[in-house]
DRENVOLUM-302910 format. One record per atom (N, C-alpha, C): x, y, z; residue in one letter. Coordinates in steps of 0.05 Angstrom, whole numbers, plus 5000, padded with zeros to 4 digits. Each point is the difference from the previous one (the first is absolute). Layout:
BEGIN
XYZA ...
END
This chain:
BEGIN
760689236574M 502150204995M 499150275012M 501850135013C 499650275009C 502550164993C 499850184981G 502350154991G 500050295007G 497750105010R 499850285008R 497950015022R 500450185020Y 498050045020Y 500350285011Y 498250075019A 499950275011A 499849985030A 501350195014L 499750045029L 500050305005L 497750105007H 499850295004H 498650095025H 499149805017S 498750075025S 501950175018S 498850175016E 501650155019E 501349825020E 502350085009L 501649835018L 498549945026L 498550195011N 498649955025N 497849784995N 498949994977V 498049794993V 501449735000V 502349984987L 501549754999L 500949925028L 500950195016Q 500949945027Q 497849885017Q 497650114998Q 497849905016Q 499049734990Q 499749974973Q 498949764990Q 501849765003Q 502650044997F 501949785001F 501749995025F 499450175019N 501349995027N 503050024996N 500950224987L 502850024992L 501750165019L 502649925001D 502050175012D 501250164976D 499550264999I 500850164977I 502450185007I 501449945021S 502250175008S 502150004978S 500950244993R 502150044980R 499249904972R 497449994995L 499049914974L 499850244980L 501349974977D 499850204979D 497849914981D 497750135001Y 497749914984Y 498950224983Y 499249944976S 498550184982S 498149844983S 497750114993P 498149844984P 501049954972P 499249774989H 500749934972H 497649894986H 499650074975Y 497749924985Y 500649814977Y 502549954996N 500949834978N 502649865007N 499949825019I 502549875010I 500849784980I 502550004992A 501149824980A 502249835012A 500649764988P 502249835010P 502650155002P 501649935019S 502650115008S 499850255017S 497650115003Q 499750235017Q 499849915030Q 500450195018Q 499849955028Q 497050005007Q 499249805016V 497149975007V 499849975031V 497650065010L 499549995029L 499249715008L 501549895018T 499449735010T 499750005030T 498949795011V 499749965029V 501249735007V 501850005020T 501249755010T 499649995030T 500749775012G 499849975028G 497449895010G 500049915025N 497649905012N 499650145027N 497650065007G 499550175024G 500550294993G 502450105004K 500650274992K 500949994971K 498250094983R 500550004971R 501850234992R 501949954982R 501850204991R 499450064970R 499750264995A 499750094972A 502850064989A 500649894977E 502650074987E 499749994970E 501950144988S 500150014971S 501849784989S 499049874979M 501549794986M 499850034970M 501949894986R 500050004971R 498149794990R 498350074981W 498149814989W 501349834978W 500249755006G 501449804982G 502049855017G 499249755008L 501649855019L 502849934990L 502050065015I 502849924994I 500749795022I 500149744993P 500749805020P 502750055012P 500449925024F 502650065014F 502449884985F 499549784985W 502249864986W 500450104971W 498450204992A 500250094972A 502750134994A 501049964976K 502650124992K 499650294990K 497650064990E 499650264988E 497350125010E 500050265003Q 497650145009Q 497749994980Q 500749984975K 498050024979K 498149765000K 500649795015V 498249775001V 497350095012V 500050215016G 497550105012G 497950084980G 500850094976Y 498150084980Y 498249774991Y 500949765004R 498449764992R 498449895023R 500250135024M 498749895023M 498350205015M 498450154984I 498150195013I 497649865011I 499449764988N 497749845010N 501049715005N 498849875020A 500649735006A 497449835000A 499949814983R 497649834998R 499849845026R 497650015013S 499749865025S 500549704998S 499549884976E 500349724997E 503049915000E 501850204998T 502949934997T 501650085025T 498650105021L 501550105023L 501649795015L 499149764999G 501449785014G 502049864982G 500150084974E 501749864981E 502450164991E 499650254993R 502150164989R 502050095021R 502649964996P 502050095019P 499850305007P 499250164981A 499850295004A 498050075022A 498049825004Y 497850075019Y 500049835025Y 501349775000R 499649815023R 500950135026R 502350125001S 501050115025S 498350245009S 499250174982S 498350235007S 497349915009S 499049794988M 497349905008M 500049915029M 502249895009R 500149905028R 500350235020R 501750204994R 500750195021R 499950294992R 499550064974Q 500150284991Q 497650074984Q 497750005014R 497550084987R 499450295009R 498650144982C 499450285006C 497250074988C 499050235008L 497750134988L 501150214980L 498850024977I 500650214981I 497450164997I 500150255009L 497650165003L 499250134973L 497450024995A 499050114975A 497350125004A 499350174982D 497250114997D 498649884976D 501549894981G 498949884977G 502249914981G 499349854979F 501949914981F 498850004972F 501749964980F 499250034972F 500349744985F 498149954982E 500349804980E 499150124973E 500749864978W 499350114974W 498049824986W 497950124990S 497949864985S 500850004970S 500149774988R 500749974972R 497649964983R 499550184982K 497849984981K 501150064972K 500149804983G 501250054974G 502950065003G 500950224988K 502850075002K 500550205023K 497850095013G 500350205021G 500349885027G 501150155019R 500349925028R 499150235017R 497949965016T 498950205017T 500849945029T 501450195013P 500749955028P 497650025018P 499749825019M 497849995019M 501150035029M 498750155016Y 500850045028Y 498249845017Y 501149845018I 498549825018I 500650095029I 497950045015Y 500350105028Y 497749885017Y 500350045026M 498049905019M 497550174998M 497749874999A 497450154998A 499750185025A 501249935022S 499950165024S 501750264998S 501850004981G 501850234997G 502449995019G 500249785015E 502249985020E 502549884987E 502450075011P 502449874991P 500049715010P 501749844988F 500149715007F 502849904997F 500449755006A 502749885000A 500149764981A 502150014982F 500749764984F 501749825018F 499849744996A 501949825013A 502650024985A 502250055015G 502650034987G 502149845014G 502249964985L 502449885011L 502350204997L 502049995017W 502250184998W 502749855004W 502150134992S 502749885002S 502050235004S 502249935011S 502350195003S 502349904983S 501150174983W 502149944982W 502350195004W 502449905001T 502450175003T 501350044973T 500250244991S 501250074974S 503149975002S 501349994976P 502949975000P 501550235016P 498750235002D 501350225015D 499549985030D 498549795009G 499449965028G 497550135010G 498550144984S 497550125009S 497749804999S 498150035018E 497749825002E 497750114984E 498749824985I 497550074987I 497949815009I 497950115012R 497749855008R 497950024978R 499049784991S 498149994977S 497749825006S 497950034984C 497549855005C 498749924974C 498149815002T 498449914978T 497149965009T 498150034982I 497149965006I 499249724993I 498749865019V 499049734995V 497450024984V 499849824980T 497650014983T 498549735001T 497550014992T 498349764999T 498250024976T 498149814997D 498150014977D 498250255003D 499450114977A 498350245000A 497149935007A 498650195012N 497249975005N 498450104976N 497450005002E 498350074977E 500350294992E 500850185018A 500450284993A 502550044984A 502049845005I 502650044987I 500449824976I 498749764999S 500649804979S 499450104972S 498250204995P 499850104972P 502650144991P 501850085018F 502450144993F 502549835003F 500049835020H 502449845005H 499249755016H 501549784997N 499449765015N 501249985028N 501550215008R 501250015026R 499350275013R 500250005027M 499650245015M 501649985026M 500650225013P 501549995026P 498349875021P 501449875019V 498649905024V 499650245018V 497450065005I 499350225017I 499249895027I 501550085021L 499449895027L 497850165013L 498449875015S 497950145016S 501350105026S 498850195014P 501150085026P 500449775019P 498349804998E 500249775018E 502449814994E 500950004975T 502149824992T 502750134998T 500250265003E 502550144998E 501949915022E 499049975025S 501749925022S 501149724996S 498349824990L 501049734995L 502250004979L 499750154979W 502150024979W 502650105012W 499950195019L 502450115011L 501249845023L 498449815011D 500849855023D 502649844995D 502250075014P 502549854995P 500049715010P 498149935016Y 499949735011Y 498449824982Y 498750114979T 498649844980T 501949974976T 501249774997E 502149974980E 499349814978E 498049835003T 499449804980T 498050114979T 500549924976L 498250074978L 497249905005L 499849765012A 497349885005A 498350185018A 501350155018D 498550175018D 499150264988D 501050064976L 499550254987L 498649984973L 500049764989C 499049974972C 497050084997C 498549995023H 497250074997H 499650304995H 502250155003L 499850294995L 500350074970L 500949804984F 500550054972F 497649974983F 498050155006K 497549994984K 499350284991K 498650024978S 499350264990S 498050145018S 500250275001A 498250165016A 497249974989A 497950015018P 497349994990P 499450234980P 498749934979T 499550194978T 498550245010T 498149975019D 498450235008D 501550205017D 502549935008L 501650195015L 501450214982L 500149944974L 501650174982L 498350164981L 501050234992E 498950164979E 502050044978E 499150024975V 501850034977V 499050224982V 501850164990Y 499350204980Y 502450064982Y 499450094975P 502250064981P 501450275007P 502650014995V 501550245003V 501550064974V 501250234998S 501450074975S 502749864998S 501150014976T 502649874995T 502350165013T 499550205015M 502150135016M 501549805017M 498649805010V 501249815018V 502249834986V 499950004973N 502049844986N 502950105004N 500350255008S 502650115005S 500450045030S 502049885012P 500550045029P 500750295007P 500750164980Q 500650285005Q 497450165008Q 497749894993N 497550135007N 499249895028N 500450165020D 499549915027D 498450225015D 497750064990T 498350215011T 497149895003T 498350145015P 497249915003P 498549974973P 501050144980D 498649984974D 500049724989D 502049845008V 500249724990V 497549855008V 498750075022L 497749855010L 497350104990L 500150214984H 497450114990H 498649804982H 497549985003R 498449824984R 500050084970R 500449814983A 500050054971A 497749864987A 499450074975Q 497949874985Q 501149764986Q 498549785001L 500749764986L 499850054970L 502049904985L 499950034970L 498149804988L 
END
């Protein structure tokens, strides 16, 4: 499960690291991204395009927009089975860019939010799927979901799932429109090596999406 994450790297850093076309991109840093908000994604092969999408996949055949609230994450084991994901898995894969994400540690009755990020301090890409949905008024909504897998040893004390984090070497394969079969991509659905990640506690500010400032990422004391 991934229900909150952060993306605050400067745009020139993202442009260089992910080889992006950022023309006409409206970008601002966010420290507490929540479902239904607009998020930065990357689509295309060769010339990669950065674009904003709604977080929470709305399948093209959905009758209502609100179905997206239930599809912020997609279990990698179900990508070839669920109708909501099958079409996107074949032809509509994307990168969802992040600097880190949050999980909550449960001890007794308390829940302590934890921030997980790359030990290198670099931004990275979640494996994502996207879809285009036409609303009753005729407007198009492009939306996305984060693919998840079993948690590694760093995350498993807090949750049994984690996002699929792509390496720089596998990002192009994930975006490649000529790679359509699940069999060619399933080897990507593994948890990131534990030693690549760092984890520390943050304050409960992150519990409210209205708190979207650098203070959200400040280290807190464990109770």
